[in-house]
C-alpha positions in Angstrom: 0.0 0.0 0.0 1.1 3.6 -0.5 2.7 5.3 2.4 -0.1 7.7 3.0 -0.4 9.5 6.3 -3.6 9.7 8.3 -4.8 13.3 8.7 -5.8 12.7 12.3 -3.0 10.7 13.8 -0.2 11.5 11.4 0.8 7.8 11.2 1.3 6.0 7.9 -1.7 4.1 6.6 -0.1 0.7 6.6 0.7 1.0 10.3 -3.0 1.7 10.9 -4.0 -1.3 8.9 -1.6 -3.6 10.8 -2.9 -2.3 14.1 -6.5 -3.1 13.1 -5.5 -6.6 12.0 -3.8 -7.2 15.3 -6.9 -6.0 17.2 -9.2 -8.2 15.2 -7.0 -11.3 15.5 -6.7 -11.1 19.3 -10.4 -10.4 19.6 -11.1 -13.5 17.6 -8.7 -15.5 19.7 -10.5 -14.4 22.9 -13.9 -15.5 21.5 -12.4 -18.9 20.6 -11.2 -19.5 24.1 -14.5 -18.6 25.6 -16.4 -20.7 23.1 -14.3 -23.8 23.9 -15.2 -23.5 27.5 -19.0 -23.3 26.8 -19.6 -26.1 24.3 -22.7 -27.2 26.1 -24.2 -23.6 25.9 -23.3 -23.5 22.2 -25.2 -26.8 21.6 -28.3 -25.5 23.4 -28.4 -22.3 21.4 -28.0 -24.2 18.2 -30.9 -26.5 19.0 -33.1 -23.5 20.0 -32.2 -21.7 16.8 -33.1 -24.8 14.7 -36.5 -25.1 16.5 -37.2 -21.5 15.9 -36.5 -21.9 12.2 -38.8 -25.0 12.2 -41.5 -22.8 13.7 -41.1 -20.2 11.0 -40.9 -22.9 8.3 -37.6 -21.7 7.0 -35.5 -24.7 8.0 -34.1 -25.4 4.6 -30.6 -26.3 5.6 -31.2 -30.1 5.9 -32.7 -30.3 2.4 -29.9 -28.4 0.8 -27.3 -30.5 2.6 -28.8 -33.8 1.4 -29.1 -32.5 -2.2 -25.4 -31.3 -2.2 -24.2 -34.7 -1.0 -25.9 -36.3 -4.0 -23.8 -34.1 -6.4 -20.2 -34.8 -5.4 -18.6 -32.5 -8.1 -20.7 -29.6 -6.9 -20.0 -30.5 -3.3 -16.2 -30.3 -3.9 -16.6 -26.9 -5.6 -18.6 -25.6 -2.6 -15.8 -26.9 -0.3 -13.2 -24.9 -2.2 -15.5 -21.9 -2.3 -16.0 -22.0 1.5 -12.3 -22.5 2.2 -10.9 -20.0 -0.3 -13.0 -17.0 -1.4 -13.8 -15.8 2.1 -10.1 -15.2 2.7 -9.2 -14.0 -0.8 -12.1 -11.8 -2.1 -12.5 -9.7 1.0 -8.8 -8.6 1.3 -8.5 -8.3 -2.5 -11.4 -5.9 -2.7 -10.1 -3.9 0.3 -6.8 -3.4 -1.5 -8.6 -2.6 -4.8 -10.6 0.1 -3.1 -7.5 1.6 -1.5 -5.8 1.8 -4.9 -8.7 2.9 -7.1 -11.2 4.6 -4.8 -9.0 6.3 -2.2 -11.6 8.9 -1.4 -14.0 6.3 -0.2 -11.5 3.9 1.3 -11.6 5.1 4.9 -15.4 4.8 5.3 -15.4 1.4 3.5 -12.6 0.1 5.7 -14.2 1.2 8.9 -17.5 -0.4 7.8 -15.7 -3.8 7.5 -13.9 -3.3 10.8 -17.0 -2.4 12.8 -18.9 -5.3 11.2 -16.3 -7.8 12.2 -16.1 -6.4 15.8 -19.9 -6.7 16.2 -19.8 -10.3 14.9 -17.0 -11.1 17.3 -19.1 -9.7 20.1 -21.9 -12.0 19.0 -19.6 -15.0 19.1 -18.6 -14.0 22.7 -22.2 -13.5 23.9 -24.0 -16.2 21.9 -21.7 -19.1 21.1 -23.7 -21.2 18.7 -22.9 -24.7 17.3 -23.4 -25.0 13.5 -25.7 -27.6 12.1 -22.9 -30.0 11.2 -22.0 -30.3 15.0 -25.5 -30.6 16.4 -26.1 -33.9 18.2 -29.2 -35.9 17.4 -29.6 -34.5 13.8 -28.9 -36.1 10.4 -26.7 -33.3 8.9 -23.6 -34.3 7.0 -20.3 -32.4 7.5 -19.5 -31.8 3.8 -16.1 -30.3 4.4 -15.1 -33.4 6.5 -16.6 -35.8 4.0 -14.5 -34.4 1.1 -11.4 -33.4 3.0 -9.2 -35.6 0.8 -9.9 -33.3 -2.1 -8.4 -30.2 -0.6 -6.1 -28.8 2.1 -8.8 -28.2 4.7 -9.1 -30.1 7.9 -12.0 -32.4 8.4 -12.4 -31.4 12.1 -12.2 -27.6 11.7 -14.2 -26.9 8.5 -12.3 -24.3 6.5 -9.1 -24.3 8.5 -6.0 -25.7 6.8 -4.5 -28.9 8.0 -2.4 -28.3 11.2 -4.2 -25.0 12.0 -7.3 -26.4 13.6 -6.6 -24.7 16.9 -6.8 -21.2 15.3 -10.5 -21.6 14.5 -13.7 -21.1 16.6 -16.0 -24.0 16.0 -18.9 -22.3 17.7 -18.9 -19.0 15.7 -22.1 -19.6 13.8 -24.3 -16.6 14.9 -24.0 -14.2 13.2 -22.5 -15.4 10.0 -19.3 -13.5 9.3 -19.1 -15.2 5.9 -22.4 -13.8 4.8 -21.6 -10.3 6.2 -18.3 -10.1 4.4 -19.9 -11.4 1.2 -22.6 -8.8 1.2 -19.9 -6.1 1.8 -18.0 -7.4 -1.2 -21.1 -7.5 -3.3 -21.9 -3.9 -2.5 -18.5 -2.7 -3.5 -18.7 -4.5 -6.9 -22.1 -3.0 -7.6 -21.2 0.4 -6.4 -17.8 0.8 -8.1 -17.9 -1.7 -10.9 -17.8 -0.1 -14.3 -18.8 -3.1 -16.4 -22.2 -4.9 -16.2 -20.4 -8.2 -15.7 -18.8 -6.9 -12.5 -22.1 -5.7 -11.2 -23.8 -9.0 -11.9 -21.0 -10.7 -9.9 -21.7 -8.3 -7.1 -25.2 -9.6 -6.9 -24.4 -13.3 -7.3 -21.6 -13.5 -4.8 -23.6 -12.9 -1.6 -26.4 -15.2 -2.9 -23.9 -18.0 -3.7 -22.2 -17.6 -0.3 -25.6 -18.1 1.5 -26.1 -21.3 -0.5 -22.7 -22.6 0.2 -22.7 -22.0 4.0 -26.1 -23.6 4.4 -25.6 -26.6 2.0 -22.3 -27.5 3.7 -24.1 -27.4 7.1 -21.9 -24.6 8.4 -24.6 -22.0 9.1 -28.3 -21.6 9.6 -30.5 -19.3 7.5 -31.0 -17.0 10.4 -27.2 -16.8 10.8 -27.0 -15.2 7.3 -29.9 -12.8 8.1 -28.2 -11.8 11.3 -24.9 -11.2 9.5 -26.7 -8.9 7.0 -28.3 -6.9 9.8 -25.0 -6.5 11.5 -23.5 -5.1 8.2 -26.4 -2.7 7.9 -26.0 -1.4 11.4 -22.3 -1.0 11.0 -22.6 0.8 7.6 -25.2 3.2 8.9 -23.2 4.0 12.1 -20.0 4.7 10.1 -21.9 6.8 7.6 -23.3 9.0 10.3 -19.9 9.5 11.9 -18.3 10.4 8.6 -21.1 12.8 7.7 -20.7 14.5 11.1 -16.9 14.8 10.5 -17.5 16.4 7.1 -19.8 19.0 8.7 -17.3 19.8 11.4 -14.4 20.3 8.9 -16.6 22.4 6.6 -17.4 24.9 9.4 -14.5 27.3 10.2 -13.4 27.6 13.8 -15.3 30.3 15.8 -18.2 30.4 13.3 -21.6 29.7 14.8 -24.4 28.7 12.4 -27.4 31.0 12.9 -30.8 29.7 11.6 -32.3 31.7 8.8 -35.4 33.9 9.2 -38.6 32.9 7.6 -38.6 33.8 3.9 -34.8 34.6 3.9 -32.5 32.0 2.3 -29.8 30.8 4.7 -26.2 31.4 3.9 -23.8 28.4 3.7 -21.7 27.7 6.7 -18.7 29.9 6.9 -19.9 32.4 4.3 -19.4 36.1 5.3 -22.4 38.4 5.4 -22.6 40.7 2.4 -24.1 43.4 4.5 -21.1 43.8 6.7 -18.1 42.5 4.8 -16.5 44.8 2.3 -14.6 42.0 0.6 -17.7 40.2 -0.8 -17.9 40.2 -4.5 -21.0 40.9 -6.5 -23.2 43.9 -7.2 -23.6 46.4 -4.5 -26.9 48.1 -3.6 -27.8 51.0 -5.9 -27.0 54.4 -4.3 -29.8 56.6 -3.2 -30.1 59.7 -5.4 -31.3 62.8 -3.5 -32.9 65.6 -5.3 -31.4 69.1 -5.1 -32.7 71.0 -2.2 -34.5 74.3 -2.5 -32.2 77.2 -3.3 -31.1 79.2 -0.3 -32.3 82.7 0.3 -30.7 85.3 -1.9 -27.8 87.0 -0.4 -28.2 90.8 0.2 -27.1 92.9 -2.7 -24.2 95.2 -1.9 -24.5 99.0 -2.3 -23.6 100.2 -5.8 -20.5 102.1 -6.4 -21.4 105.8 -6.2 -18.7 106.6 -8.7 -20.2 104.3 -11.4 -22.6 105.7 -13.9 -26.2 105.1 -12.9 -28.2 102.6 -14.9 -30.8 104.4 -16.9 -33.1 101.4 -16.6 -32.9 101.5 -12.8 -35.6 103.2 -10.7 -34.7 106.7 -9.5 -33.4 107.1 -6.0 -36.1 108.8 -3.9 -33.4 110.4 -1.8 -31.6 112.1 -4.7 -32.2 115.7 -5.7 -34.7 116.1 -8.5 -33.7 117.4 -11.9 -33.9 121.2 -11.7 -35.1 121.3 -15.3 -38.0 118.9 -14.7 -41.4 119.8 -13.3 -41.6 119.0 -9.6 -43.7 116.0 -8.7 -45.8 116.5 -5.6 -46.0 112.7 -5.0 -42.2 112.6 -4.4 -42.2 115.2 -1.6 -43.0 112.6 1.0 -40.4 109.8 1.3 -41.8 106.6 2.9 -39.8 105.4 5.9 -37.6 102.4 5.5 -38.6 99.2 7.3 -36.8 98.3 10.5 -34.5 95.3 10.7 -36.7 93.7 13.3 -39.7 93.8 11.0 -37.7 92.3 8.2 -36.4 89.4 10.3 -39.9 88.6 11.6 -41.3 88.4 8.2 -42.3 84.7 7.5 -40.4 82.8 4.8 -42.5 80.4 2.8 -41.2 76.8 3.0 -39.3 75.4 0.0 -41.5 73.5 -2.3 -40.2 69.9 -2.7 -39.2 69.0 -6.1 -41.6 66.7 -7.7 -40.9 63.6 -9.7 -40.7 64.8 -13.3 -40.1 62.5 -16.2 -37.3 63.4 -18.4 -36.1 61.9 -21.7 -32.9 60.7 -20.1 -34.7 58.6 -17.4 -37.0 56.9 -19.9 -40.2 58.2 -18.5 -39.4 57.3 -14.9 -39.4 60.1 -12.3 -36.7 60.9 -9.9 -37.7 60.2 -6.3 -38.5 63.3 -4.3 -36.0 64.3 -1.6 -36.8 64.8 2.1 -38.1 68.4 2.8 -35.4 70.8 3.8 -36.1 72.9 6.9 -36.6 76.7 6.2 -33.6 78.9 6.5 -34.2 82.2 8.2 -33.7 85.2 5.9 -30.8 87.5 6.9 -31.5 91.0 8.2 -32.1 93.6 5.5 -29.3 96.2 5.2 -29.9 99.6 6.7 -30.9 102.0 4.0 -28.9 105.2 3.9 -31.0 108.4 4.0 -28.0 110.4 2.9 -29.0 112.4 -0.1 -26.6 112.3 -3.0 -26.5 114.9 -5.6 -27.7 113.9 -8.9 -25.3 114.0 -11.7 -26.4 115.1 -15.1 -25.5 113.0 -18.1 -23.1 115.7 -19.3 -21.2 115.6 -16.0 -22.4 118.9 -14.6 -23.7 118.9 -11.0 -27.2 120.0 -10.3 -27.8 122.9 -8.1 
């Protein structure tokens, strides 16, 4: 295997694999020692399980066992199947998944490990004798009957000759063979690219169930229990990996806040566009304010007395009349100038808000009216000078 490092522990992957194999081996050894000390309990559970299958009318193991004994060629093939594929297909698919589907390998590997641990716990709690070892029954031990055709031992089923002490004879419930076979079939169907591979993924678990029951190594309920254990293990591992993905996707220090009704929720870790200036995308359109009302006109300064008077301007009532013109009696009385207090107290009409007028440049859409501007008090009127200035004739001669 490639020397990859685990992201959590930092150890190479092959060290992790060896550690798992060691844990599984010693766990299996512990269950074997316990089962050897409780052979009577294993026989009792085996008989109870067979009676329960008879009650459910699913006790098909005896019929399959007798039929297989009548076909010796097929019986030998089933013996090789039971003694070989269980220990070859499962590790081979595990290595294939590690090499070809590395992204899914961790979850698949942990599913197999958890399944095996649960089955070992079942062997420890419920030691069960297989049908071939039940007393008072007519089952035939197919592996023992055809032991001369292969390398397996007649007294330890699939164990090679000389390694009988390494096997647990009372590890029938649940069926680890059926659990591993269904795990392999799922991988072939899930990751197989050719139709033939997917068909093999469907046939392999079914063939395994037939072999373990026809050779009198397992009950039908053993197979069902093994499938249930695989389902529980796969579901538990999937939940753990989904939780880990959510934790890794959320940055540290970010708390997910539920969205308000009618407002779509932002993904975890996404900055708020209302407060972050670094968020890309269009910004909100600026609010255009209409021009406010023009301020009050500034007071006009006194004209320069040295400049020529404007003929269009009204005559100054304080200036001396033209000596050549007829005196106007209406100009004798000069009205008094208003006081600064009266001018300041005069009310100023409020500025009329600009209305929305459609212009050609806006395409017929009016500009929104601005908020009203508070009135600005008018400045005090300048004090009028009552000093009379002598009129100047157009020819430059002074009057009088």
